[in-house]
KOLSE-717843 format. One record per residue (C-alpha): residue number from 1; residue in three letters; x, y, z. Coordinates in pm, whole numbers, plus 50000, padded with zeros to 5 digits. Example, Ala and Ser with C-alpha at 12.3 -4.5 7.8 and 13.67 -1.06 7.14 Angstrom:
2
<rec nr="1" rest="ALA" u="51230" v="49550" w="50780"/>
<rec nr="2" rest="SER" u="51367" v="49894" w="50714"/>
END
This chain:
113
<rec nr="1" rest="MET" u="34042" v="63177" w="04368"/>
<rec nr="2" rest="ASP" u="34411" v="63081" w="04453"/>
<rec nr="3" rest="LYS" u="34506" v="63274" w="04768"/>
<rec nr="4" rest="LYS" u="34845" v="63384" w="04617"/>
<rec nr="5" rest="ILE" u="34671" v="63538" w="04332"/>
<rec nr="6" rest="VAL" u="34448" v="63723" w="04572"/>
<rec nr="7" rest="LYS" u="34753" v="63828" w="04778"/>
<rec nr="8" rest="MET" u="34915" v="63962" w="04461"/>
<rec nr="9" rest="LEU" u="34610" v="64135" w="04338"/>
<rec nr="10" rest="PHE" u="34532" v="64314" w="04636"/>
<rec nr="11" rest="ALA" u="34881" v="64376" w="04798"/>
<rec nr="12" rest="ASP" u="34945" v="64738" w="04840"/>
<rec nr="13" rest="MET" u="34580" v="64829" w="04804"/>
<rec nr="14" rest="CYS" u="34351" v="64976" w="05073"/>
<rec nr="15" rest="CYS" u="33989" v="65090" w="05121"/>
<rec nr="16" rest="SER" u="33915" v="65427" w="04976"/>
<rec nr="17" rest="GLU" u="33691" v="65504" w="05258"/>
<rec nr="18" rest="CYS" u="33900" v="65434" w="05574"/>
<rec nr="19" rest="LYS" u="34250" v="65352" w="05443"/>
<rec nr="20" rest="ALA" u="34255" v="65007" w="05599"/>
<rec nr="21" rest="ASP" u="34458" v="64742" w="05411"/>
<rec nr="22" rest="PHE" u="34268" v="64441" w="05246"/>
<rec nr="23" rest="THR" u="34330" v="64102" w="05362"/>
<rec nr="24" rest="GLU" u="34266" v="63744" w="05224"/>
<rec nr="25" rest="ASP" u="33953" v="63761" w="05436"/>
<rec nr="26" rest="SER" u="33830" v="64069" w="05253"/>
<rec nr="27" rest="VAL" u="33783" v="63887" w="04917"/>
<rec nr="28" rest="PHE" u="33475" v="63683" w="04835"/>
<rec nr="29" rest="VAL" u="33417" v="63492" w="04507"/>
<rec nr="30" rest="LEU" u="33056" v="63555" w="04385"/>
<rec nr="31" rest="ARG" u="33068" v="63390" w="04043"/>
<rec nr="32" rest="LYS" u="33344" v="63195" w="03858"/>
<rec nr="33" rest="GLU" u="33332" v="63088" w="03492"/>
<rec nr="34" rest="LYS" u="33588" v="62980" w="03245"/>
<rec nr="35" rest="ASN" u="33737" v="63324" w="03190"/>
<rec nr="36" rest="LEU" u="33560" v="63543" w="03441"/>
<rec nr="37" rest="THR" u="33567" v="63571" w="03808"/>
<rec nr="38" rest="VAL" u="33361" v="63813" w="04003"/>
<rec nr="39" rest="LEU" u="33456" v="63902" w="04334"/>
<rec nr="40" rest="GLN" u="33321" v="64118" w="04614"/>
<rec nr="41" rest="ILE" u="33588" v="64298" w="04835"/>
<rec nr="42" rest="VAL" u="33469" v="64412" w="05181"/>
<rec nr="43" rest="CYS" u="33670" v="64619" w="05398"/>
<rec nr="44" rest="GLN" u="33732" v="64447" w="05735"/>
<rec nr="45" rest="ASN" u="33765" v="64764" w="05917"/>
<rec nr="46" rest="CYS" u="33464" v="64984" w="05803"/>
<rec nr="47" rest="GLY" u="33256" v="64747" w="05589"/>
<rec nr="48" rest="LYS" u="33264" v="64918" w="05271"/>
<rec nr="49" rest="SER" u="33183" v="64691" w="04976"/>
<rec nr="50" rest="PHE" u="33357" v="64699" w="04645"/>
<rec nr="51" rest="GLY" u="33288" v="64478" w="04321"/>
<rec nr="52" rest="ILE" u="33541" v="64360" w="04083"/>
<rec nr="53" rest="ALA" u="33542" v="64140" w="03774"/>
<rec nr="54" rest="LEU" u="33856" v="63986" w="03660"/>
<rec nr="55" rest="LEU" u="33879" v="63865" w="03286"/>
<rec nr="56" rest="GLY" u="34120" v="63594" w="03191"/>
<rec nr="57" rest="GLY" u="34223" v="63245" w="03338"/>
<rec nr="58" rest="CYS" u="34538" v="63375" w="03535"/>
<rec nr="59" rest="GLU" u="34520" v="63068" w="03766"/>
<rec nr="60" rest="GLU" u="34659" v="62836" w="03487"/>
<rec nr="61" rest="LYS" u="34958" v="63044" w="03413"/>
<rec nr="62" rest="ILE" u="35112" v="63087" w="03774"/>
<rec nr="63" rest="ASP" u="35330" v="62830" w="03907"/>
<rec nr="64" rest="LYS" u="35534" v="62786" w="04236"/>
<rec nr="65" rest="ASN" u="35845" v="62927" w="04087"/>
<rec nr="66" rest="THR" u="35668" v="63264" w="03948"/>
<rec nr="67" rest="THR" u="35774" v="63577" w="04107"/>
<rec nr="68" rest="LEU" u="35532" v="63864" w="04202"/>
<rec nr="69" rest="SER" u="35654" v="64069" w="03927"/>
<rec nr="70" rest="GLU" u="35633" v="63791" w="03678"/>
<rec nr="71" rest="ALA" u="35263" v="63702" w="03802"/>
<rec nr="72" rest="ALA" u="35173" v="64069" w="03775"/>
<rec nr="73" rest="LEU" u="35274" v="64069" w="03404"/>
<rec nr="74" rest="GLN" u="35087" v="63741" w="03311"/>
<rec nr="75" rest="ILE" u="34780" v="63838" w="03515"/>
<rec nr="76" rest="GLN" u="34763" v="64172" w="03274"/>
<rec nr="77" rest="GLU" u="34766" v="63956" w="02964"/>
<rec nr="78" rest="GLY" u="34411" v="63922" w="02829"/>
<rec nr="79" rest="PRO" u="34153" v="64073" w="02596"/>
<rec nr="80" rest="ASP" u="34199" v="64374" w="02386"/>
<rec nr="81" rest="ALA" u="34190" v="64715" w="02552"/>
<rec nr="82" rest="ILE" u="33864" v="64866" w="02614"/>
<rec nr="83" rest="CYS" u="33755" v="65096" w="02313"/>
<rec nr="84" rest="TYR" u="33522" v="65372" w="02263"/>
<rec nr="85" rest="ASP" u="33253" v="65135" w="02142"/>
<rec nr="86" rest="ASP" u="33274" v="64924" w="02452"/>
<rec nr="87" rest="VAL" u="33224" v="65241" w="02664"/>
<rec nr="88" rest="ILE" u="32924" v="65342" w="02456"/>
<rec nr="89" rest="ASP" u="32779" v="65000" w="02482"/>
<rec nr="90" rest="ALA" u="32820" v="65000" w="02862"/>
<rec nr="91" rest="HIS" u="32662" v="65340" w="02886"/>
<rec nr="92" rest="ASN" u="32357" v="65229" w="02677"/>
<rec nr="93" rest="PHE" u="32328" v="64916" w="02908"/>
<rec nr="94" rest="PHE" u="32327" v="65107" w="03246"/>
<rec nr="95" rest="SER" u="32093" v="65383" w="03085"/>
<rec nr="96" rest="SER" u="31864" v="65116" w="03016"/>
<rec nr="97" rest="LEU" u="31818" v="64979" w="03355"/>
<rec nr="98" rest="GLU" u="31506" v="65037" w="03545"/>
<rec nr="99" rest="ASP" u="31494" v="65260" w="03844"/>
<rec nr="100" rest="ASP" u="31471" v="64957" w="04086"/>
<rec nr="101" rest="TRP" u="31769" v="64777" w="03931"/>
<rec nr="102" rest="GLN" u="31901" v="64695" w="04284"/>
<rec nr="103" rest="LYS" u="31618" v="64426" w="04308"/>
<rec nr="104" rest="TYR" u="31854" v="64197" w="04104"/>
<rec nr="105" rest="ILE" u="32132" v="64223" w="04362"/>
<rec nr="106" rest="PRO" u="32077" v="63972" w="04661"/>
<rec nr="107" rest="GLU" u="31981" v="64160" w="04964"/>
<rec nr="108" rest="ASN" u="32296" v="64062" w="05175"/>
<rec nr="109" rest="LEU" u="32506" v="64215" w="04915"/>
<rec nr="110" rest="ARG" u="32335" v="64557" w="04893"/>
<rec nr="111" rest="LYS" u="32494" v="64845" w="05044"/>
<rec nr="112" rest="GLN" u="32303" v="64933" w="05366"/>
<rec nr="113" rest="THR" u="32215" v="65305" w="05398"/>
END
């Protein structure tokens, strides 16, 4: 993922645990497809891990002359807003997961307890 996009997305954001700012080194791309990018954000201060999925191909829309404000508006373009049916579908999906669903997450990405 383009470092300029990462900087725009995570500027002014901080860890909810320790309040440290995220850096470019905090962002790891786990998976990238045509219109989907799955990121892991790890706080460089306390180690708390966050998962984020970005929909849309925002990289093609940003050029060297794009300002941060313009890019933020471009990044927000994408699919329709989430509706009630989407929420119900997500609820049903998560409800149907087995008790040991974390076995599908690679060990190095699981939260250490």
